[in-house]
C-alpha positions in Angstrom: 2.5 -2.8 -3.2 0.9 -1.2 -0.2 0.4 -4.6 1.3 4.0 -5.5 1.0 4.8 -2.6 3.3 2.5 -3.7 6.1 4.2 -4.9 9.3 2.4 -8.2 9.9 3.0 -8.4 13.6 5.3 -6.1 15.6 8.6 -5.4 13.9 10.8 -4.2 16.7 13.4 -3.0 14.2 10.9 -0.8 12.3 10.0 1.7 14.9 9.0 5.1 13.7 8.5 8.5 15.4 5.0 8.5 14.1 4.2 5.5 16.4 3.7 8.0 19.2 0.5 9.2 17.4 -2.9 7.6 17.9 -3.6 5.0 15.1 -7.0 6.5 14.4 -5.5 9.9 13.7 -3.0 8.4 11.3 -5.7 6.4 9.4 -8.1 9.4 9.1 -5.3 11.8 8.0 -3.8 9.3 5.5 -7.1 8.4 3.7 -8.3 12.0 3.6 -5.0 13.1 2.0 -5.1 10.1 -0.4 -8.6 11.1 -1.6 -7.5 14.7 -2.0 -4.4 13.7 -4.0 -6.5 11.4 -6.2 -8.6 14.4 -7.3 -5.7 16.6 -8.5 -5.1 17.0 -12.2 -2.5 19.8 -12.7 1.2 20.2 -12.0 0.8 23.3 -9.7 -1.5 21.5 -7.2 0.7 18.4 -7.3 3.8 20.5 -6.6 2.0 21.9 -3.5 0.9 18.4 -2.5 4.5 17.1 -2.6 5.5 19.1 0.4 3.7 16.8 3.0 5.1 13.5 1.6 8.6 15.1 1.6 8.1 16.0 5.3 7.0 12.4 6.0 10.0 11.2 4.1 12.3 13.0 6.6 10.5 12.1 9.8 12.7 9.0 10.5 15.9 10.3 9.0 18.0 8.8 6.3 17.2 5.2 7.2 13.4 5.9 6.9 13.9 7.6 3.6 15.9 4.8 2.2 13.3 2.2 3.3 10.4 4.2 1.8 12.3 4.6 -1.5 13.0 0.9 -1.6 9.3 0.2 -1.2 8.3 2.7 -3.9 10.8 1.2 -6.4 8.4 -1.7 -7.5 5.6 0.8 -8.1 7.8 2.9 -10.4 8.9 -0.3 -12.2 5.2 -1.1 -13.0 4.5 2.5 -13.9 6.7 2.1 -17.0 3.8 0.3 -18.6 1.6 3.4 -18.1 4.2 5.5 -19.9 4.4 3.0 -22.7 0.7 2.3 -23.3 -1.3 5.3 -22.2 0.1 7.7 -24.9 -1.0 5.1 -27.5 -4.6 4.9 -26.4 -5.3 8.4 -25.0 -7.3 10.7 -27.3 -5.9 14.0 -28.6 -3.4 15.4 -31.0 -0.9 12.8 -32.3 2.9 13.0 -32.6 4.1 11.1 -35.6 0.5 9.8 -36.0 1.1 7.5 -33.1 1.6 9.1 -29.6 -0.7 11.5 -27.9 0.9 14.4 -26.2 -2.0 14.7 -23.7 -1.7 10.9 -23.0 2.0 11.3 -22.2 1.3 14.2 -19.9 -1.5 12.3 -18.1 0.8 9.3 -17.7 3.3 11.4 -15.8 0.5 12.9 -13.7 -0.8 9.4 -12.8 2.7 8.2 -11.8 3.2 11.4 -9.8 0.0 10.9 -7.9 0.6 7.2 -7.3 4.0 8.0 -5.7 2.5 10.7 -3.5 -0.4 8.5 -2.4 1.7 5.5 -1.8 4.3 7.5 0.2 1.5 8.8 2.5 -0.2 5.4 3.0 3.1 3.6 3.5 4.3 6.0 6.1 1.1 6.6 8.0 -0.9 3.3 7.6 1.2 0.4 6.4 4.0 1.1 8.9 1.6 0.5 11.8 1.1 -3.2 11.2 -2.1 -5.1 11.0 -2.7 -5.2 14.7 -2.7 -1.5 15.2 -4.6 -0.9 12.0 -7.3 -3.3 13.1 -7.5 -1.4 16.4 -7.7 1.9 14.6 -10.6 0.6 12.4 -12.3 -0.7 15.6 -12.0 2.8 17.2 -13.4 4.4 14.1 -16.5 2.1 14.2 -15.8 -0.2 11.3 -17.9 -3.4 11.6 -16.3 -6.5 13.0 -16.9 -8.6 9.9 -15.2 -6.0 7.7 -12.2 -5.8 10.0 -11.9 -9.6 10.2 -12.1 -9.8 6.4 -9.3 -7.3 6.0 -7.1 -9.2 8.5 -7.7 -12.6 7.0 -7.3 -11.4 3.4 -4.0 -9.7 4.2 -2.7 -12.7 6.0 -3.7 -15.0 3.1 -2.0 -12.7 0.6 1.2 -12.8 2.6 1.0 -16.6 2.9 0.3 -16.9 -0.9 3.2 -14.7 -1.8 5.6 -16.5 0.5 4.5 -19.9 -0.9 5.0 -18.7 -4.5 8.4 -17.2 -3.8 9.5 -20.5 -2.2 8.4 -22.5 -5.2 10.2 -20.1 -7.5 13.4 -20.4 -5.5 13.2 -24.2 -5.6 12.6 -24.2 -9.4 15.5 -21.9 -9.9 17.8 -24.2 -7.9 16.7 -27.4 -9.7 16.4 -26.1 -13.2 17.8 -22.6 -13.5 18.9 -23.1 -17.1 15.6 -24.3 -18.4 13.8 -22.5 -21.2 11.0 -22.7 -23.6 7.9 -25.0 -23.1 9.3 -26.7 -19.9 9.4 -23.3 -18.2 5.8 -22.6 -19.1 4.7 -26.0 -17.9 6.6 -25.6 -14.6 5.0 -22.2 -14.1 1.5 -23.8 -14.6 2.4 -26.4 -12.0 3.5 -23.6 -9.6 0.3 -21.7 -10.0 -1.8 -24.9 -9.5 0.0 -26.0 -6.4 -0.1 -22.5 -5.0 -3.9 -22.3 -5.5 -4.3 -25.7 -3.8 -2.1 -24.7 -0.9 -4.1 -21.4 -0.5 -7.4 -23.4 -0.5 -5.9 -25.6 2.3 -4.9 -22.6 4.3 -8.3 -21.1 3.9 -9.9 -24.2 5.4 -7.5 -24.1 8.3 -8.4 -20.4 8.9 -12.1 -21.4 9.1 -11.2 -24.1 11.6 -9.1 -21.6 13.6 -11.9 -19.1 13.7 -14.3 -21.8 14.9 -11.9 -22.9 17.7 -11.6 -19.2 18.9 -15.4 -18.9 19.2 -16.1 -17.0 16.0 -15.1 -13.6 14.9 -15.5 -12.2 18.4 -12.6 -14.4 19.5 -10.1 -12.0 18.0 -8.4 -9.8 20.6 -8.6 -6.1 20.2 -6.3 -3.3 21.2 -6.6 -1.4 24.4 -8.4 2.0 24.0 -6.0 4.9 23.5 -6.4 8.6 24.4 -5.8 11.6 22.3 -3.2 14.1 23.5 -2.1 17.4 22.1 -0.1 15.6 19.4 -3.2 14.3 17.5 -5.1 17.6 17.1 -1.8 19.3 16.1 -1.2 16.6 13.5 -4.7 16.9 12.1 -4.3 20.6 12.0 -1.1 20.2 9.9 -3.0 18.1 7.4 -5.9 20.6 7.2 -3.5 23.4 6.5 -1.8 21.3 3.9 -5.1 20.5 2.3 -6.1 24.2 2.2 -2.7 25.1 0.6 -3.2 22.4 -2.1 -6.7 23.7 -2.8 -5.4 27.3 -3.1 -2.7 26.1 -5.5 -5.2 24.2 -7.6 -7.5 27.2 -7.9 
């Protein structure tokens, strides 16, 4: 879901006010906050932690809030499975000898944390695009091989998803009223052809890397300088983290 929010190249129509900040600052603040949110287990601390994502939601106005809500919608659709199955398997006192009250509470805590973490990562990291994200990782000292693996994996995931959606659209146009065993067989063909296509794309990626002179042939971003905005932004996240810890204690 986070990958689906990444701007692959440079989307001119997706500018954000946060783009004025240094990419390294955004990555450090986002992942530090994500780790802090993942450690929370009670409603009081989660209420305190919801203030910062709410502020990020309002940074780009109504349009930015609608875009973020649209990207969070698939996450909440999948979270329905957590609400259905976790109360059945979680230990604790049972309601009607079937559901666990503690399991139901934990399922809502998990969904709450997932939404907060996803909102922070989508707004601060995914909206930068892979080019700026790679430059930020380079500025933070992440090894070249790990950065290249991230770039190539993300690119292949996008190509794989695009290929699969194209096949699904073609199948719907040709046999939209099919049902039963023919649909299962067509789905198996779709998965097989998609895997073959992804293998072919991987071989082309290896050839492209060789033509560029190896991993060092990838261009990096120009070095950026910190201004007063970056320390102020980091200070805001430090104050928010202290507020969350006080609420949890």
